[in-house]
C-alpha positions in Angstrom: 3.6 -9.9 11.5 2.4 -11.4 8.2 4.8 -11.3 5.3 3.1 -10.3 2.1 6.2 -10.6 0.0 5.0 -13.4 -2.3 1.6 -11.8 -2.8 3.2 -8.4 -3.6 5.6 -10.1 -6.1 2.5 -11.6 -7.8 0.1 -8.7 -7.7 2.3 -5.7 -7.2 2.6 -3.3 -4.3 -0.2 -1.0 -5.5 -2.7 -3.8 -5.9 -1.8 -5.3 -2.5 -2.3 -1.9 -0.8 -5.6 -1.5 -2.7 -6.9 -4.9 -1.5 -5.9 -4.0 2.1 -8.3 -1.1 1.9 -11.2 -3.3 0.6 -14.0 -4.6 2.8 -15.9 -7.8 1.8 -19.2 -8.8 3.3 -19.6 -12.6 3.6 -23.1 -13.9 4.3 -22.9 -17.5 5.4 -19.7 -19.0 7.0 -20.4 -22.6 6.4 -18.4 -25.0 4.2 -18.0 -22.6 1.3 -18.1 -19.2 3.0 -15.5 -20.1 5.6 -13.1 -21.3 3.0 -13.7 -18.1 0.9 -13.2 -15.9 4.0 -9.8 -17.5 4.9 -8.7 -17.5 1.2 -9.4 -13.8 0.7 -7.6 -13.0 4.0 -4.6 -14.9 2.7 -4.8 -13.0 -0.6 -4.5 -9.6 1.0 -8.1 -8.4 1.5 -8.0 -6.2 4.6 -11.7 -5.9 5.8 -14.5 -8.3 6.5 -18.1 -8.2 7.7 -19.1 -11.8 8.6 -22.7 -12.7 9.1 -24.0 -16.2 10.1 -26.4 -17.4 12.8 -25.0 -21.0 13.2 -22.6 -22.6 15.5 -20.1 -25.3 14.5 -21.2 -28.8 15.3 -19.1 -32.0 15.3 -20.7 -33.1 12.1 -19.6 -30.0 10.4 -15.9 -30.5 11.0 -15.3 -32.8 8.0 -16.5 -30.0 5.7 -15.4 -26.8 7.4 -12.2 -24.7 8.0 -12.9 -25.0 11.7 -11.9 -28.1 13.6 -12.8 -30.0 16.7 -11.4 -27.3 19.0 -14.0 -25.0 17.5 -17.1 -27.1 18.1 -19.8 -25.1 19.9 -18.4 -21.7 18.7 -20.3 -19.5 16.4 -19.1 -19.9 12.8 -18.5 -16.2 12.5 -16.1 -16.3 15.5 -14.3 -19.3 14.0 -13.8 -17.5 10.7 -12.8 -14.3 12.4 -10.2 -16.1 14.4 -8.8 -17.7 11.3 -8.7 -14.4 9.4 -6.8 -12.7 12.3 -4.4 -15.7 12.5 -3.5 -15.0 8.9 -3.6 -11.2 9.1 -3.6 -9.7 12.6 -4.1 -6.3 11.0 -7.4 -7.3 9.4 -10.5 -5.3 10.2 -13.1 -7.9 11.1 -16.7 -7.4 12.2 -18.5 -10.7 13.2 -22.3 -10.6 13.4 -24.0 -13.7 14.8 -27.5 -13.7 13.5 -29.7 -14.3 10.4 -28.5 -12.3 7.4 -32.1 -11.2 6.8 -32.0 -9.4 10.1 -28.6 -7.7 9.5 -28.7 -6.6 5.9 -27.8 -3.1 7.0 -24.4 -4.4 7.8 -23.7 -4.8 4.1 -23.8 -1.0 3.7 -20.3 0.2 3.0 -18.8 -3.0 1.8 -17.1 -3.2 -1.5 -18.3 -6.7 -2.5 -20.6 -9.3 -1.1 -19.8 -13.0 -1.1 -23.0 -15.1 -0.7 -22.5 -18.5 1.1 -25.9 -18.9 2.6 -28.1 -22.0 1.7 -31.5 -20.4 2.0 -33.1 -19.1 -1.2 -35.1 -16.6 0.7 -31.9 -15.2 2.2 -30.3 -15.0 -1.2 -33.3 -13.1 -2.6 -33.1 -10.7 0.3 -29.4 -10.2 -0.3 -30.1 -9.7 -4.0 -32.6 -6.9 -3.2 -30.1 -5.2 -0.8 -27.2 -5.4 -3.3 -29.4 -4.0 -6.1 -30.3 -1.1 -3.8 -26.7 -0.5 -2.7 -25.3 -1.0 -6.2 -22.8 -3.6 -4.8 -21.6 -6.6 -6.8 -22.3 -10.0 -5.2 -20.7 -13.3 -6.0 -23.0 -16.3 -5.4 -22.1 -20.0 -5.4 -24.0 -23.2 -5.1 -22.9 -26.9 -4.9 -25.2 -29.5 -6.5 -26.6 -32.6 -4.9 -23.9 -35.1 -3.9 -21.2 -32.7 -4.9 -21.8 -33.5 -8.6 -20.8 -30.0 -9.5 -21.7 -26.4 -8.8 -21.9 -22.9 -10.2 -20.6 -19.5 -9.4 -22.1 -16.2 -10.7 -21.0 -12.6 -10.5 -24.0 -10.3 -10.2 -23.2 -6.7 -10.9 -25.9 -4.1 -10.7 -23.6 -1.8 -12.8 -23.9 -4.1 -15.8 -27.0 -2.9 -17.7 -27.3 -6.2 -19.5 -26.5 -8.5 -16.6 -29.0 -10.3 -14.5 -29.9 -10.0 -10.8 -29.9 -13.1 -8.7 -33.6 -13.6 -9.2 -33.7 -13.7 -13.0 -30.3 -15.5 -13.1 -31.7 -18.4 -10.9 -34.8 -18.6 -12.9 -32.9 -18.8 -16.2 -30.1 -21.2 -15.1 -31.8 -23.9 -13.1 -34.0 -25.1 -15.9 -32.6 -28.0 -17.9 -29.6 -29.1 -16.0 -29.6 -32.9 -15.9 -27.1 -35.6 -14.9 -25.9 -38.4 -17.2 -28.4 -40.8 -15.6 -31.3 -38.9 -17.1 -32.8 -37.7 -13.9 -33.2 -34.0 -13.2 -30.3 -32.7 -11.1 -31.8 -31.2 -8.0 -30.0 -27.9 -7.6 -28.8 -28.2 -4.0 -31.8 -30.3 -2.8 -33.9 -27.2 -2.0 -36.4 -28.1 0.7 -39.9 -26.8 1.2 -38.7 -24.1 3.6 -36.4 -22.7 0.9 -33.2 -24.0 2.3 -30.6 -26.5 1.0 -31.0 -29.8 2.7 -27.8 -31.4 3.9 -26.6 -33.9 1.3 -23.6 -36.2 1.3 -20.7 -34.6 -0.4 -16.9 -34.4 0.1 -15.1 -31.3 1.4 -12.8 -31.4 -1.6 -15.8 -31.1 -4.0 -17.2 -28.2 -2.0 -14.0 -26.2 -1.9 -13.4 -26.6 -5.7 -16.5 -24.5 -6.1 -15.6 -22.2 -3.2 -12.1 -21.6 -4.6 -13.6 -20.4 -7.9 -16.0 -18.1 -5.8 -13.0 -16.7 -3.9 -11.0 -16.2 -7.1 -13.8 -14.4 -8.9 -14.5 -12.3 -5.8 -10.8 -11.3 -5.7 -10.9 -10.5 -9.4 -14.0 -8.2 -8.9 -12.2 -6.4 -6.1 -9.4 -5.7 -8.5 -11.7 -4.3 -11.2 -10.2 -1.0 -12.4 -6.6 -2.1 -11.7 -4.2 -3.7 -14.2 -4.6 -7.0 -12.2 -8.3 -7.4 -13.2 -9.0 -10.1 -15.9 -12.1 -10.1 -18.0 -14.0 -13.4 -17.8 -15.8 -15.3 -20.7 -19.2 -14.8 -19.0 -20.9 -14.0 -15.7 -21.5 -17.6 -14.8 -19.3 -20.7 -14.6 -20.6 -24.2 -14.1 -18.2 -26.8 -12.7 -18.4 -30.5 -13.1 -17.0 -32.7 -10.4 -18.6 -35.7 -12.2 -19.8 -36.2 -15.8 -22.5 -33.5 -16.1 -24.9 -32.7 -18.9 -24.8 -28.9 -18.7 -25.9 -28.3 -22.3 -28.4 -30.7 -23.9 -26.7 -33.5 -25.6 -23.2 -32.5 -24.3 -21.6 -34.2 -21.3 -19.0 -32.0 -19.6 -16.3 -34.4 -18.2 -15.1 -34.5 -14.6 -13.2 -31.4 -13.6 -14.4 -29.6 -16.7 -16.2 -26.3 -16.7 -18.6 -24.3 -18.9 -19.0 -20.5 -19.1 -22.3 -18.8 -19.8 -23.4 -15.3 -20.2 -26.8 -15.0 -18.6 -28.8 -12.0 -19.6 -31.1 -9.8 -17.6 -34.8 -10.7 -17.8 -36.7 -7.5 -18.6 -39.7 -9.0 -17.0 -37.9 -9.9 -13.7 -39.9 -8.8 -10.7 -36.7 -7.6 -9.0 -34.3 -5.9 -11.4 -36.9 -5.5 -14.1 -39.2 -3.5 -11.9 -36.2 -1.3 -10.8 -35.4 -0.6 -14.4 -39.0 0.3 -15.2 -39.1 2.7 -12.2 -35.9 4.4 -13.3 -37.0 4.6 -16.9 -40.2 6.3 -15.9 -38.6 8.4 -13.1 -40.8 6.8 -10.5 -39.6 6.8 -6.9 -39.6 3.2 -5.4 -42.2 4.1 -2.8 -44.4 6.0 -5.1 -47.9 4.5 -5.7 -48.4 2.9 -9.1 -51.9 2.3 -10.5 -53.1 -1.2 -11.4 -53.7 0.0 -15.0 -50.1 1.3 -15.2 -48.7 -1.9 -13.8 -50.7 -4.0 -16.2 -49.6 -1.8 -19.1 -45.9 -2.0 -18.1 -46.1 -5.7 -17.8 -47.8 -6.2 -21.2 -51.0 -7.6 -19.6 -54.3 -6.8 -21.3 -57.8 -7.2 -19.9 -60.9 -8.0 -22.0 -64.2 -7.4 -20.4 -66.5 -10.4 -20.6 
């Protein structure tokens, strides 16, 4: 039987009971997602829906919560085992498969933690969370573990971005001190993050912040919730030029408040449909779409 005495003394009995009733969906149980899953289980979260299609390989062990005994096992099963080892009473659903094929499993969760590498998968999760009205916490680790970022995307925030317009806004202009553009995660032509050398300790620094912000969002509405300086935090593991002309030192961090893009094809379109009381599957004329987008046509 797990003893929650120290967590209860920190958060209080009511908050601990509240967390025990929460369910978190975690998409991607790799280096970051596996760490977040175990950390949330150790913090009192009682329910998990785990989605990942990969199996643990020997090369993963130096950057994963699983070890050599788990090689060959699906990563969702590895994470599920670790969660139950920390909290035998936890409610765990492990889904082995591509998250794009199991987005329906996110229905009913209280929060989504996004640990997948593929941008296409992130955009699919974004659309699902917007439709469900569920907050999602995304994280990314930069090339060579130079740093990373974590963002809380809340559909309930009328001024906050969705993942699509956040990514478009943030990823422009981040450079490293050497003057070369910092490739955000080494995104390959297939829309996935290519494996790059990086230490586990650099990955989990970003993942720990993702887990902490996820826990904080779960506690929203309680006296244990803490307002943050922005919706995005960028972490520097090495000297990193986050703002032009300003080098953030190693282990430093910068907070940003990224605003919603009214022209975003994801959340912007949703807002326009709501404002005009148009159902999502209702047909929209080309003239109406051009007018809403501010596009004009001059006949030649």
